[in-house]
ZADRENVEX-971028 format. One record per residue (C-alpha): residue number from 0; residue in three letters; x, y, z. Coordinates in nm, 4 decimals, padded with zeros to 6 digits. Each point is the difference from the previous one (the first is absolute). Example, Ala and Ser with C-alpha at 12.3 -4.5 7.8 and 13.67 -1.06 7.14 Angstrom:
REC     i    aa          u          v          w
REC     0   ALA    01.2300   -00.4500    00.7800
REC     1   SER    00.1370    00.3440   -00.0660
This chain:
REC     i    aa          u          v          w
REC     0   MET    00.3589    01.9610    00.9983
REC     1   ALA    00.3174   -00.1421   -00.1518
REC     2   MET    00.0368   -00.3747   -00.0033
REC     3   LYS    00.2630   -00.1378    00.2385
REC     4   LEU    00.2146   -00.2849   -00.1251
REC     5   GLU    00.0203   -00.1572    00.3457
REC     6   ASN   -00.3765   -00.0624   -00.0186
REC     7   VAL    00.0279   -00.1955   -00.3251
REC     8   VAL    00.0151   -00.3769   -00.0441
REC     9   PRO    00.1253   -00.0106   -00.3606
REC    10   PHE   -00.1088   -00.3462   -00.1049
REC    11   GLY   -00.0959   -00.0517   -00.3641
REC    12   ARG   -00.1309   -00.2929   -00.1958
REC    13   THR    00.0764   -00.1664   -00.3312
REC    14   LEU   -00.2011   -00.0428   -00.3188
REC    15   ALA   -00.0624   -00.3640    00.0912
REC    16   GLU   -00.1540    00.1101    00.3291
REC    17   TYR   -00.2155    00.2653   -00.1679
REC    18   ARG   -00.1275   -00.2541   -00.2500
REC    19   ALA   -00.1088   -00.2260    00.2853
REC    20   MET   -00.1300    00.2710    00.2367
REC    21   PHE   -00.2141    00.1650   -00.2663
REC    22   SER   -00.0807   -00.2948   -00.2300
REC    23   LEU    00.1585    00.1897   -00.2867
REC    24   THR   -00.0612   -00.1391   -00.3478
REC    25   PRO    00.2094    00.0620   -00.3127
REC    26   GLU   -00.2756    00.2384   -00.1121
REC    27   ASP    00.0218    00.1902    00.3307
REC    28   GLU    00.3717    00.0481   -00.0505
REC    29   LYS   -00.0623    00.1815   -00.3299
REC    30   ARG   -00.2181    00.2620    00.1692
REC    31   ARG    00.1051    00.3429    00.1283
REC    32   ILE    00.0788   -00.0817    00.3634
REC    33   LEU    00.0441    00.2118    00.3096
REC    34   SER    00.1589   -00.1760    00.2949
REC    35   ALA   -00.0849    00.2115    00.3046
REC    36   ALA    00.2056   -00.0226    00.3199
REC    37   ASP    00.2466   -00.2073   -00.2028
REC    38   GLY    00.3082    00.0566    00.2128
REC    39   PRO    00.3295   -00.1495   -00.1214
REC    40   ALA   -00.1694   -00.2705   -00.2076
REC    41   SER    00.1561   -00.1429   -00.3144
REC    42   PHE   -00.3469   -00.0362   -00.1564
REC    43   ASN    00.0362    00.3151   -00.2103
REC    44   ALA    00.3472   -00.0872   -00.1270
REC    45   GLU   -00.0852   -00.3627   -00.0765
REC    46   LEU   -00.3265    00.0712   -00.1810
REC    47   ARG    00.1502    00.2895   -00.1958
REC    48   ALA    00.2738   -00.2372   -00.1220
REC    49   LEU   -00.2813   -00.2129   -00.1436
REC    50   GLY   -00.1580    00.2973   -00.1751
REC    51   GLY   -00.2407    00.1022    00.2762
REC    52   ASN   -00.1190    00.3509    00.0830
REC    53   VAL    00.0238    00.0605    00.3766
REC    54   VAL    00.0174    00.3094    00.2189
REC    55   SER    00.0923   -00.0545    00.3654
REC    56   LEU   -00.0962    00.2436    00.2755
REC    57   ASP    00.1397    00.0164    00.3522
REC    58   PRO    00.1203    00.2678    00.2445
REC    59   VAL    00.3299   -00.1873    00.0432
REC    60   TYR    00.1056    00.1121   -00.3480
REC    61   CYS    00.1040    00.3347    00.1475
REC    62   PHE    00.3069   -00.1768    00.1387
REC    63   SER    00.3169   -00.0928   -00.1852
REC    64   PRO    00.0858   -00.3582   -00.0977
REC    65   GLU    00.2726    00.0015    00.2643
REC    66   GLU   -00.2410    00.1123    00.2713
REC    67   ILE   -00.2555   -00.2644   -00.0951
REC    68   ARG    00.2629   -00.2757   -00.0002
REC    69   SER    00.1354    00.1151    00.3348
REC    70   ARG   -00.3438   -00.0089    00.1579
REC    71   PHE   -00.0664   -00.3465   -00.1450
REC    72   ASP    00.3272   -00.1279    00.1422
REC    73   ALA   -00.0900    00.1488    00.3383
REC    74   VAL   -00.3319   -00.1840    00.0345
REC    75   VAL    00.0078   -00.3186   -00.2071
REC    76   ASP    00.1716   -00.2316    00.2469
REC    77   ASN   -00.2268    00.1010    00.2872
REC    78   ILE   -00.3132   -00.0535   -00.2089
REC    79   ILE    00.1140   -00.3401   -00.1209
REC    80   ARG    00.0811   -00.0908    00.3605
REC    81   GLN   -00.3536    00.0943    00.1063
REC    82   VAL   -00.1462   -00.2070   -00.2838
REC    83   THR    00.2178   -00.2954    00.0984
REC    84   GLU   -00.1098    00.0250    00.3638
REC    85   SER   -00.3670   -00.0044   -00.1091
REC    86   TYR    00.0592   -00.2705   -00.2609
REC    87   ASN   -00.3390   -00.1715    00.0390
REC    88   ASP   -00.1894    00.3244   -00.0627
REC    89   TRP    00.1113   -00.0011   -00.3623
REC    90   VAL   -00.0665   -00.2215   -00.3013
REC    91   TRP    00.3223   -00.1372   -00.1457
REC    92   GLU   -00.1065   -00.0882   -00.3528
REC    93   PHE    00.0907    00.2917   -00.2261
REC    94   HIS    00.2927    00.0786    00.2297
REC    95   ARG    00.1442   -00.3321    00.1150
REC    96   SER    00.1945    00.1351    00.2970
REC    97   PRO    00.0964    00.3221    00.1790
REC    98   GLU    00.3293   -00.0128   -00.1880
REC    99   GLU   -00.1806   -00.0144   -00.3340
REC   100   LEU   -00.2251    00.2861    00.1089
REC   101   ARG    00.3071    00.2084    00.0761
REC   102   ARG    00.1540   -00.0920   -00.3350
REC   103   ARG   -00.3124    00.1126   -00.1839
REC   104   ARG   -00.0085    00.3306    00.1854
REC   105   VAL    00.3651    00.0594   -00.0924
REC   106   GLU   -00.0752   -00.0988   -00.3601
REC   107   ALA   -00.2881    00.2466   -00.0169
REC   108   LEU    00.2123    00.2773    00.1501
REC   109   GLU    00.2900   -00.0566   -00.2388
REC   110   GLY   -00.2315   -00.0015   -00.3019
REC   111   PHE   -00.1610    00.3206    00.1181
REC   112   LEU    00.3252    00.1822    00.0781
REC   113   LYS    00.1474   -00.0873   -00.3390
REC   114   ASP   -00.3042    00.1483   -00.1753
REC   115   PHE   -00.0865    00.2845    00.2364
REC   116   PRO    00.2273    00.2869   -00.1149
REC   117   GLU   -00.0934   -00.0340   -00.3681
REC   118   GLY   -00.3641   -00.0743    00.0807
REC   119   LEU   -00.0273    00.3047    00.2238
REC   120   ILE    00.1168    00.2257   -00.2843
REC   121   ALA   -00.2378   -00.1724   -00.2419
REC   122   GLY   -00.2967    00.0492    00.2323
REC   123   ARG   -00.0503   -00.3694    00.0695
REC   124   TYR    00.0631    00.0604    00.3709
REC   125   VAL   -00.2022    00.2840    00.1513
REC   126   THR    00.0316    00.1326    00.3529
REC   127   GLY   -00.3440    00.0231    00.1573
REC   128   SER   -00.2465   -00.1628    00.2350
REC   129   LEU   -00.3668   -00.0693    00.0540
REC   130   PRO   -00.2615    00.1365    00.0355
REC   131   VAL    00.0954    00.2629   -00.2623
REC   132   LEU    00.1671   -00.1095   -00.3233
REC   133   PRO    00.1893    00.2236   -00.2462
REC   134   PHE   -00.1680   -00.1471   -00.3083
REC   135   GLU   -00.2809    00.1069   -00.2301
REC   136   ASP   -00.3313   -00.1862   -00.0216
REC   137   ASP    00.0053   -00.3317   -00.1875
REC   138   ARG    00.3778   -00.0068   -00.0295
REC   139   PHE    00.0148   -00.3772    00.0616
REC   140   ASP   -00.1887   -00.3139   -00.0940
REC   141   LEU    00.1006   -00.1972    00.3091
REC   142   VAL    00.1081    00.1162    00.3452
REC   143   LEU    00.1718   -00.2358    00.2448
REC   144   CYS    00.0520    00.0704    00.3697
REC   145   SER    00.2221   -00.2493    00.1817
REC   146   HIS    00.0456   -00.0216    00.3762
REC   147   PHE   -00.1328    00.3390    00.0991
REC   148   LEU   -00.3768    00.0517    00.0061
REC   149   PHE   -00.1733   -00.2192    00.2612
REC   150   LEU    00.3364   -00.1374    00.1149
REC   151   TYR    00.0670    00.3215    00.1943
REC   152   SER   -00.3477    00.0313    00.1473
REC   153   LEU    00.1437    00.0973    00.3385
REC   154   HIS    00.1789    00.2940   -00.1592
REC   155   PHE   -00.2673    00.1353   -00.2376
REC   156   ASP   -00.3734    00.0283    00.0681
REC   157   ALA   -00.3003   -00.1098   -00.2037
REC   158   GLU   -00.0427    00.3428   -00.1591
REC   159   PHE    00.3595   -00.0090   -00.1234
REC   160   HIS   -00.0629   -00.3402   -00.1576
REC   161   LEU   -00.3183    00.1132   -00.1740
REC   162   ARG    00.1592    00.3230   -00.1248
REC   163   SER    00.2949   -00.1998   -00.1294
REC   164   MET   -00.2198   -00.2483   -00.1840
REC   165   ARG   -00.1999    00.2810   -00.1601
REC   166   GLU    00.3225    00.1669   -00.1087
REC   167   LEU    00.1363   -00.3223   -00.1481
REC   168   LEU   -00.3254   -00.0416   -00.1927
REC   169   ARG    00.0272    00.3574   -00.1251
REC   170   VAL    00.3295   -00.0731   -00.1744
REC   171   GLY   -00.0659   -00.3614   -00.0994
REC   172   LYS   -00.2814   -00.2087   -00.1433
REC   173   GLU    00.0712   -00.2951    00.2286
REC   174   VAL    00.1613   -00.0254    00.3431
REC   175   ARG    00.1398   -00.3083    00.1734
REC   176   VAL    00.1142    00.0013    00.3631
REC   177   PHE    00.1952   -00.2723    00.1817
REC   178   PRO   -00.0006   -00.1186    00.2777
REC   179   LEU   -00.3220    00.0585    00.1934
REC   180   LEU    00.1458   -00.0882    00.3403
REC   181   THR    00.1614    00.2366    00.2477
REC   182   LEU    00.3550   -00.0227    00.1308
REC   183   ALA   -00.1494   -00.2024    00.2872
REC   184   ARG   -00.1155   -00.2536   -00.2613
REC   185   GLU   -00.3666    00.0788    00.0668
REC   186   PRO   -00.2678    00.1055   -00.2510
REC   187   SER   -00.0105    00.3778   -00.0246
REC   188   SER   -00.3101    00.1487    00.1595
REC   189   TYR   -00.0009    00.2601   -00.2771
REC   190   LEU   -00.0591   -00.2476   -00.2816
REC   191   GLU   -00.3761   -00.0299    00.0458
REC   192   PRO   -00.0825    00.3732    00.0233
REC   193   VAL    00.2348    00.0861   -00.2859
REC   194   THR   -00.1382   -00.2656   -00.2326
REC   195   LYS   -00.3552    00.0958    00.0929
REC   196   ALA    00.0638    00.3651   -00.0847
REC   197   LEU    00.1595   -00.0939   -00.3319
REC   198   ARG   -00.2887   -00.2272   -00.0943
REC   199   ASN   -00.2486    00.2705    00.0937
REC   200   ALA    00.1859    00.2315   -00.2378
REC   201   GLY   -00.0632   -00.2461   -00.2820
REC   202   HIS    00.3407   -00.1624   -00.0293
REC   203   LEU    00.0400   -00.3744   -00.0537
REC   204   VAL    00.1663   -00.1384    00.3136
REC   205   THR    00.1241   -00.3549    00.0527
REC   206   ILE    00.2286   -00.1762    00.2468
REC   207   GLU    00.1978   -00.2727   -00.1730
REC   208   THR    00.2323   -00.2777    00.1094
REC   209   VAL    00.3468    00.0246   -00.1538
REC   210   PRO    00.2859   -00.2528   -00.0356
REC   211   TYR    00.2131    00.1701    00.2647
REC   212   GLU   -00.0079   -00.0383    00.3763
REC   213   PHE    00.2726    00.1009    00.2421
REC   214   GLN   -00.1972    00.1462    00.2889
REC   215   ARG   -00.2054   -00.2999    00.1103
REC   216   GLY   -00.3492    00.0618   -00.1362
REC   217   GLY    00.1211    00.2865   -00.2159
REC   218   ASN   -00.0795   -00.1342   -00.3451
REC   219   GLN   -00.2675    00.2426   -00.1185
REC   220   MET    00.0040    00.3210   -00.1982
REC   221   LEU   -00.2588    00.2715   -00.0428
REC   222   ARG   -00.0902    00.0711   -00.3635
REC   223   VAL   -00.2005    00.3111   -00.0863
REC   224   ILE   -00.1049    00.0865   -00.3544
REC   225   ARG   -00.1111    00.3589   -00.0357
REC   226   LYS   -00.3581    00.0584   -00.1029
REC   227   PRO   -00.0408    00.0939   -00.3694
């Protein structure tokens, strides 16, 4: 089924946010990275400018820059309004205000759109989606998944999450997922069965606190290192 642009919320995040969400070290940033469900993030463009090696994957990359910008413009004010109306549900440390949040989302979008056409030709942006990835085994050293798995637990079932994690581990030696809360800001009920299955398969699984919290209580990532 073709993706419909009206179903997309094209919010991306910056390199600074990725560093905080995933506790990225300078050594991490030198690794071969896949950023799955990356959306219109400026992470790829910013890290590449520093010499990094990043491939971003998202179904939204089937759309043109103009279409992505138009959809962003159509939804951003309403989303910021909702965040403002639920002000006390969020932690205002990394983002100091709803206005700053909006500015960062615009910044991420502009960085992405500037890089997207060239990056698409170069293969740094790949159209695709979980739970099946268009990459060979062991293509990446580190796989990041921001604001998709576990967040959309009401939209995708436990089996989808487990299949997706297995697929991410097929293409990468290490996988990090953030956040572990749902859109309702509750712990995902899929986290325990998924982590149990991964541990039973011999993978090293940890849940770690990170220096980023916007959803109140959402300051943990899942780290899985593939079994040797």
